[in-house]
N, C-alpha and C positions, 0 to 999 in steps of 0.2 A: 343535432337530433337525428339522426337516420332514420327510414322506415321501411319497413320490410312489407311484406304480403304471406298471407299460407289461405292454403285451398283446399278443400275435401275434392279432389279431382276424381272421377271414376269414367271408365268406358263410353259414358254416354254423353260427356261434357266436354268444354273447351281443349283441347289437346293441349298437354304440360308445354310444351315448347315454344307453340304462340302464346300462352300467358305471361314465360316466362320472356319470352320477345318484347311482348306491351309493356310489362313491368318495367324494363329495363329504359325500354324510350320514354317513359314516365318519370323514371327517378326514383325508381324503388331500388334499394340497396339490394335486396335479399328477397328469395321465394324460400318459402318452407311447407313439404309435402307428408302428410302423415301418413302412417301404417295400420293396417289391419290385415294379416294374411288369409283372414277368412271371417265368417259370423256363424257359429254352431246354432242351428236350430233349437231354441230350448225359451222356454216361457221364462224359466226363472232367472235369467241373466240377459235384459233387455238391453238394448245400448245405450249410454252414458248421453245422451242427446243435449245439446248445447244448441242457442238458437243460429241459426243456418247452417245446421247439419243434419242432413235427411238419414233413414234409417238405410234407404237405399245405397248411401255411401260407404257405411259400413260392410255390402254385401258384395259392391261393387268397385271399392278402392283398387287406385294403381298401384302396382310395385313402385314405392317413392325411389329406388335406386335407377332403375331404367329409365322411371320417367325424369330425374333430375340428370339423366345423363344426355335423354333429349336436349333437355333443356341447355347442356352445356355447351351442344354443340352450334347454338344458334345466339350465346350470349358471350359478353367478353368480360364484364365486372361483375358478375349478378353473382352475389353470395347462395349455396346452394344448400339446404338444408332440410333437416328433418324435425320433424315436429308430430310424434315424437316415433320413434324405432323402440319396441318391444324388445328389447336387446335379449334378456333371458331366453326367446323364444328362437333364438338365432345360435348356428354353432358360429362360435366365436372365429376358428379359424379360416371359414368361409367369409365371414361378413368382415374381418378386417382387410382381405382380401378386396372388397367390393369397396368397400370404403377408401382404402387408399389406392385404387385402380382409379374412383371417380376424383379424388383429389389430384391423381396426377394427370390426368386427361383433362381436366379444368385447370389446370395450373394453380393450384392449391385456393380451389374455393369452396371449401366443403365443413358444413358445420355439423357434426352429429348431436345430434339431438333424442335423446333418450327416455324412457320413463317403464315403469316396472308395471301396470296393465291393472284392472279391474275384472277382465274376463276370467272368470275360474275356468270357464269351459274351452275358452279361448288356450289357456295356458295349458289345459288339459291337455289337448289334444296334441300339443308339442311336447308332451312327456316331462313337462315343467311342474311339479308341487308347487299349488298356489302359496303355502306357506312360507315356499324356499326360493319363492323368487328374485327378493331382495338380494339374498346372499348369489344367486344363481348370475342376474346383473352385475353383482359388483365384480366377479370373477372372469367375467366374460368381457367386460371392459378392462381389466388389469389385465387380463391374455393379450386383450387386442391392443393397446398402448404397447405392451412386451413387442409384439409383433412389429408393430411400425416404426419402434424406436432401436432395435437391437437387431445386430447382424453375427452370428446367429442369435437367435431367441428362443425363449421356454421360460414354461412356467406350469406351477404345482400349486395347485390348491384343493380342498375338497370336492369340486362338482367337476374341475378340467383339470386335466395334467398333459402337458405338452413338453413330451422331449424335443433336445437343440435342435431346431430345424431352419433353414434358410425360406424367407418369404420375400419377394419384391413382387411389384414396385413400393418403395416405401413412398407415405405423403409426401407432395413439395415441403410440406408447413411440419417445421422440426421443433418438437421430437414427435409432433401425431398431430392427429384433427383435434379439434378443439371439442371436447365434449361437455354439452349442458344438460343437466338434468329438470325433467317436468313435473311438477308436483308441488304440493297444498305446502305451505309455510310451519316446517314442523322440525323438530333437535333431529330427529329421524333423518329425514331428508336434506338438511343445512350439513349435517358430520358426514352423510358419504359425497357430499358434494365436496365439501373441504379435504374428504380423502383421497378421490378418484376423478373428480371433475372440473370442469374451468369455469361454471357457471350454473344459474339456475332458471330457469325456463317460467315463470308463474304463467296460469294461464289469466288472463282478464287482467290482472295487474292489479287489485283492490288489498290495501293493507299494505303496500310497499313502506311506507315509511317506518311503518314498527319492525318489519323482516329484515329489511337491510342492515341495521346493526346486529341484528340476530345471526345471520348468516358471516358479516363480516368476523363476528367474533368466534364462529366456528373454524375460520379461517386462520383465526390465529393463534386458536388453541392445539391446531396442527400444525403451526411453526408456518405458516404460509402468508405471504402479505396479503393482508385485509384489502388492499386498494385493488388487486387483481381477481376478486371476485365479481364477475360478469351477472348483471341483472338482465334478462332478457324478457318484457312483458311479452305476452305470446298469445294470439287469438284474439286481440282486443279490437272492442266496436269504438271505433274512436269518436270522439267529442272534441272540441278544440281545447275544453276545458280540461280534462283528462289527458290529454297530450302535453298542455301547458305542466300541470302536475307533475307528471314522469322528467321534464327537462329540468324543473326545478329540483328533481332529487338528483339532478346527474345520471339518469339516465342515457346511454349513448345511441339505443335504437329499441323500436318498438315494432312488434310485428301483428298487423291489422290483419282480421279476418274479413276473407273475399267469399260469399257464400257459393255453393258450384250451383253449376244451371247450364244453362246453352251459353253459346258464343256471345249473344247480344246481352246475357243477363250479366254473365262475367267480367265481360272489357267495361258495361254499366258500372257495374260496382265499382271496378280497378279506375274507373273516370272518376268517380266520385270520390274517392281515397285520393285520387293523385290531387286534388285540391289542399289537401294536407300538406303535403311532399314540397311543394311553393313556400308553405307557411315554417315548417321547422325544418326541412333536410337541411344539414351543415349550419343549423344556429348551434351555438354554444351551449352544451347542455351542461 
């Protein structure tokens, strides 16, 4: 079972390239970075904070694709992921180009973790009606997948209309970059994953023994191989017992949470988590 990391890096923290290099040196398999384009100054939608994440992180988070590009330049094997991009808030043509370019330049190391978003005001600032965000995200992903796969590509939906066009580079990974959806265990999320994604990113990873069969059933309902439904526990605060449990469930990778902070704080947390790499990385899951 492989171990990756995620960290809510800001302009006041350790640089992503240094964290990526340090993670790869310690045997971690991946690094995932989050996205918030901005934090609206409104009291009715406070940030959804979890342990190890600060309000300041939402205000000052780095653009994940620029940050991951710097990480790609100093690593050779580290998987470069987003956790998560709010895909409804992006122009899908531009985002498809960004992701494909990063995959091209990194030699096929990108995973696109996406989410629907919880902040109504953030979505509104991007012109996205909160009630439509799931439908918009769906069409954005489907349009991006067409751009990655087809030459020429086109897409026609309710929110996206793209006439036949040329778009390169194509991702190294064919037919496109893997897409993982972050969110709770629900029939709606599992139906979305089974339709247009490759797997699920449950935050923390509690309740997986009950949820995984439901996800696999959703894949079967769509005529997809349930064995290809990837599950990536995300933002996990590790304990040996928790990681043992994931391994027994057949999980092949877990992404551990590294609190943001100064260089010494981040590297100290990374070193503490690296003790689990020796115990779990490469073990049969």
